C-alpha positions as CSV (number, residue, x, y, z in Angstrom):
1,M,-25.5,31.5,-12.0
2,E,-26.3,31.5,-8.3
3,I,-26.2,28.0,-6.9
4,Q,-29.0,27.0,-4.5
5,L,-27.9,23.8,-2.9
6,D,-29.0,22.2,0.3
7,E,-25.9,20.4,1.5
8,G,-27.8,18.7,4.3
9,A,-30.3,17.3,1.9
10,L,-27.5,16.1,-0.4
11,L,-25.7,14.4,2.4
12,A,-29.0,12.6,3.3
13,E,-29.5,11.6,-0.3
14,L,-26.0,10.1,-0.6
15,A,-25.6,8.6,2.8
16,P,-27.5,5.3,1.9
17,L,-24.7,4.5,-0.5
18,L,-22.5,3.8,2.5
19,D,-25.2,1.6,4.0
20,A,-24.8,-1.0,1.2
21,P,-24.1,-4.4,2.7
22,R,-20.6,-4.8,1.1
23,C,-19.6,-1.3,2.2
24,R,-20.7,-1.9,5.8
25,A,-18.9,-5.2,5.8
26,G,-15.8,-3.5,4.5
27,L,-16.0,-0.8,7.2
28,R,-16.2,-3.5,9.9
29,N,-13.2,-5.3,8.5
30,L,-11.2,-2.1,8.2
31,T,-11.9,-0.8,11.7
32,G,-11.4,-4.2,13.4
33,D,-7.9,-4.8,12.1
34,P,-4.9,-2.7,13.4
35,F,-3.1,-3.2,10.1
36,F,-6.0,-1.6,8.1
37,V,-6.6,1.2,10.6
38,A,-2.9,2.2,10.2
39,F,-3.3,2.0,6.5
40,F,-6.5,4.1,6.5
41,L,-5.0,6.8,8.8
42,T,-1.9,7.1,6.6
43,S,-4.0,7.2,3.5
44,V,-6.1,10.0,5.0
45,S,-2.9,11.9,5.9
46,Q,-1.8,11.6,2.3
47,G,-5.1,12.8,0.9
48,E,-5.3,15.7,3.3
49,G,-1.9,16.8,2.2
50,L,-3.1,16.9,-1.4
51,G,-6.1,18.9,-0.3
52,E,-3.9,21.4,1.4
53,A,-2.0,22.0,-1.8
54,A,-5.2,21.9,-4.1
55,V,-5.6,25.7,-4.2
56,G,-2.6,25.7,-6.5
57,M,-4.7,24.3,-9.2
58,I,-6.5,27.6,-9.6
59,G,-3.3,29.2,-10.8
60,Q,-4.7,32.6,-10.2
61,D,-3.5,34.4,-7.0
62,E,-5.9,37.3,-7.4
63,L,-8.9,35.1,-7.0
64,A,-7.3,32.6,-4.6
65,A,-6.8,35.6,-2.2
66,R,-10.5,36.3,-2.4
67,I,-11.8,32.8,-1.5
68,R,-13.4,33.2,1.9
69,D,-11.8,31.2,4.7
70,L,-9.2,29.7,2.4
71,P,-6.2,30.3,4.7
72,K,-8.1,28.7,7.6
73,Q,-9.1,25.7,5.5
74,E,-5.4,25.2,4.4
75,R,-4.3,25.3,8.1
76,E,-7.0,22.8,9.1
77,E,-6.0,20.4,6.3
78,R,-2.4,20.7,7.3
79,G,-3.5,19.8,10.9
80,H,-5.5,16.9,9.6
81,K,-2.5,15.6,7.7
82,E,-0.3,15.8,10.8
83,R,-2.8,14.5,13.4
84,T,-3.7,11.4,11.3
85,I,-0.1,10.4,10.6
86,D,0.9,11.1,14.2
87,A,-1.9,8.8,15.4
88,A,-0.9,6.1,13.0
89,R,2.8,6.2,14.0
90,D,2.0,6.3,17.8
91,L,-0.6,3.5,17.7
92,F,0.9,1.2,15.1
93,P,4.7,1.7,15.1
94,E,5.2,-1.9,13.7
95,W,4.0,-0.6,10.3
96,F,6.5,2.2,10.2
97,A,10.3,2.3,9.6
98,G,11.1,5.4,11.6
99,D,8.6,8.0,10.3
100,A,8.1,6.3,7.0
101,Y,5.1,4.0,6.4
102,R,6.2,0.6,5.1
103,F,3.7,0.3,2.2
104,P,3.6,3.8,0.7
105,D,2.8,2.7,-2.9
106,A,-0.4,1.1,-1.8
107,L,-1.9,4.1,0.0
108,Q,-5.3,5.2,-1.2
109,G,-5.2,8.9,-0.6
110,R,-3.5,10.0,-3.9
111,T,-5.2,7.4,-6.0
112,Y,-8.6,8.4,-4.8
113,Y,-7.9,12.1,-5.1
114,V,-6.7,11.8,-8.7
115,E,-9.6,9.6,-9.7
116,V,-12.2,12.1,-8.6
117,L,-10.3,15.1,-9.8
118,E,-9.7,13.7,-13.3
119,G,-13.2,12.3,-13.6
120,N,-14.6,15.8,-12.7
121,R,-12.2,17.5,-15.1
122,E,-13.2,15.3,-18.0
123,R,-16.9,15.9,-17.2
124,L,-16.5,19.7,-17.0
125,R,-14.6,19.8,-20.3
126,A,-17.2,17.6,-22.0
127,E,-20.0,19.9,-20.9
128,G,-18.2,23.1,-21.8
129,R,-17.8,24.5,-18.3
130,Y,-14.2,23.7,-17.5
131,S,-11.9,26.2,-15.9
132,R,-9.2,25.9,-13.2
133,L,-11.4,27.7,-10.7
134,N,-14.5,25.6,-11.6
135,L,-12.5,22.4,-11.2
136,Y,-11.1,23.5,-7.8
137,L,-14.5,24.5,-6.3
138,T,-16.6,21.6,-7.6
139,T,-13.9,19.0,-6.8
140,T,-13.3,20.5,-3.3
141,F,-17.1,20.3,-2.7
142,A,-17.1,16.7,-3.7
143,Y,-14.3,15.8,-1.3
144,E,-16.0,17.6,1.5
145,I,-19.2,15.7,1.0
146,M,-17.2,12.5,1.0
147,V,-15.4,13.4,4.2
148,L,-18.5,14.2,6.1
149,L,-20.1,10.8,5.1
150,L,-17.1,8.4,5.2
151,Y,-15.3,9.8,8.2
152,R,-18.5,9.7,10.3
153,A,-19.1,6.1,9.2
154,V,-15.5,5.1,10.1
155,A,-15.6,6.9,13.5
156,D,-18.9,5.1,14.3
157,A,-17.5,1.7,13.2
158,V,-14.3,2.3,15.2
159,R,-16.3,2.9,18.4
160,S,-17.9,-0.5,18.1
161,S,-14.8,-2.4,16.9
162,P,-12.8,-5.0,18.9
163,L,-9.7,-2.8,19.0
164,P,-8.4,-2.0,22.5
165,A,-10.2,0.9,24.1
166,P,-7.2,3.4,24.0
167,V,-6.8,2.7,20.3
168,R,-10.5,3.2,19.6
169,D,-10.6,6.4,21.6
170,R,-7.6,7.9,19.9
171,V,-8.7,7.1,16.4
172,A,-12.3,8.2,16.9
173,R,-11.0,11.4,18.5
174,V,-8.8,12.3,15.6
175,I,-11.6,11.6,13.1
176,D,-14.2,13.5,15.2
177,G,-11.8,16.5,15.2
178,I,-11.6,16.6,11.5
179,L,-15.4,16.4,11.2
180,E,-15.9,19.2,13.6
181,E,-13.6,21.5,11.6
182,E,-15.1,20.4,8.3
183,E,-18.6,21.2,9.6
184,G,-17.5,24.6,11.0
185,H,-16.0,26.4,8.0
186,V,-17.6,28.3,5.2
187,G,-18.9,25.9,2.5
188,V,-17.7,25.9,-1.1
189,V,-21.1,27.0,-2.3
190,G,-20.8,30.1,-0.1
191,Q,-17.4,30.7,-1.5
192,H,-18.8,30.4,-5.0
193,A,-21.5,33.0,-4.3
194,A,-18.9,35.4,-2.7
195,L,-16.6,35.1,-5.7
196,L,-19.4,36.1,-8.1
197,E,-19.9,39.3,-6.2
198,T,-16.2,40.2,-6.6
199,P,-15.7,43.8,-7.9
200,R,-14.0,43.5,-11.2
201,G,-12.5,47.0,-11.5
202,D,-8.9,46.0,-10.5
203,L,-8.9,42.4,-11.8
204,S,-6.7,41.1,-14.6
205,R,-8.3,39.7,-17.8
206,D,-7.4,36.2,-16.6
207,A,-9.2,36.6,-13.3
208,E,-12.3,38.1,-15.1
209,S,-12.4,35.1,-17.5
210,L,-12.4,32.7,-14.6
211,L,-15.3,34.6,-13.0
212,D,-17.1,34.5,-16.3
213,A,-16.7,30.7,-16.4
214,L,-17.7,30.4,-12.8
215,A,-21.0,32.1,-13.6
216,E,-21.7,29.3,-16.1
217,L,-21.6,26.6,-13.4
218,E,-24.9,24.8,-12.8
219,L,-26.3,23.0,-9.7
220,R,-25.4,19.6,-11.3
221,D,-21.8,20.7,-11.5
222,Y,-21.6,20.3,-7.7
223,R,-24.0,17.4,-7.3
224,V,-22.5,15.1,-9.9
225,P,-18.9,15.1,-8.6
226,A,-20.2,14.8,-5.1
227,E,-22.0,11.6,-6.0
228,M,-18.9,10.5,-8.0
229,A,-16.7,11.0,-4.9
230,V,-19.0,9.0,-2.6
231,R,-19.4,6.1,-5.1
232,A,-15.6,6.0,-5.5
233,V,-15.1,5.7,-1.8
234,V,-17.8,3.1,-1.5
235,S,-15.8,1.0,-4.0
236,M,-12.7,1.6,-2.0
237,M,-14.4,0.3,1.2
238,E,-15.6,-2.8,-0.6
239,R,-12.0,-3.8,-1.1
240,Y,-11.9,-4.6,2.6
241,C,-14.6,-7.3,2.1
242,D,-11.8,-9.7,1.3
243,P,-9.3,-8.7,4.0
244,E,-6.8,-11.4,3.4
245,T,-6.5,-10.7,-0.3
246,Y,-6.3,-6.9,0.2
247,R,-3.7,-7.1,2.9
248,A,-1.6,-9.4,0.7
249,E,-1.8,-6.8,-2.1
250,I,-0.8,-4.0,0.2
251,E,2.2,-6.0,1.6
252,A,3.2,-7.1,-1.9
253,S,3.5,-3.4,-3.0
254,A,6.6,-3.1,-0.8
255,R,8.2,-6.1,-2.3
256,A,7.5,-4.8,-5.8
257,A,8.9,-1.4,-5.2
């Protein structure tokens, strides 16, 4: 099925979720505290590293090689991973032991990534449209929608935070760079359409079966995980509403390890 999806309209539809009072309060607490900014940047780096490796979930090199702009996107995500962790180490060395973050078990990147991935996997299986390729495309789309909404909200909050100007500028610049690259590459829905046009003459049976399953995807298979991803990150931001408790939890993770 050809997917007709207005990404701009979907972003506008989901953006109010981040305007909820508790989410806005959480964002203010996050971006006003150096401890939490370091934690956020390091979590982003962890998540971007997982995104860089996500193409492996397809498990089908023939089709992976045909996904438009994929090598560029992998390079960008590798750059995002490196720039965010470099900024965290440079700006907040007190929360690192050498290159290693002091509270790795509390980082949000992997937890969030797996929550959205597995929620989407379960949904696709329940509705009879699961395949490795379908999971990759629909989950990647969900993450991209989340990034465009959350990172813009964080960058805006950083600019109005009480952090020192050099810190505000560096953090906002790193996030803005990620957003610029995310907005500039070929979208997942475009990759979906291009894959459906793949000539099948020289494809293996496994690759053909993945394309058959791809043709079964519906519009909601992109919309539902996108909303899931945004709601999950809103819940994550709400944890900063009680900053003393959340910081204590993060610091306790090192003692429990």
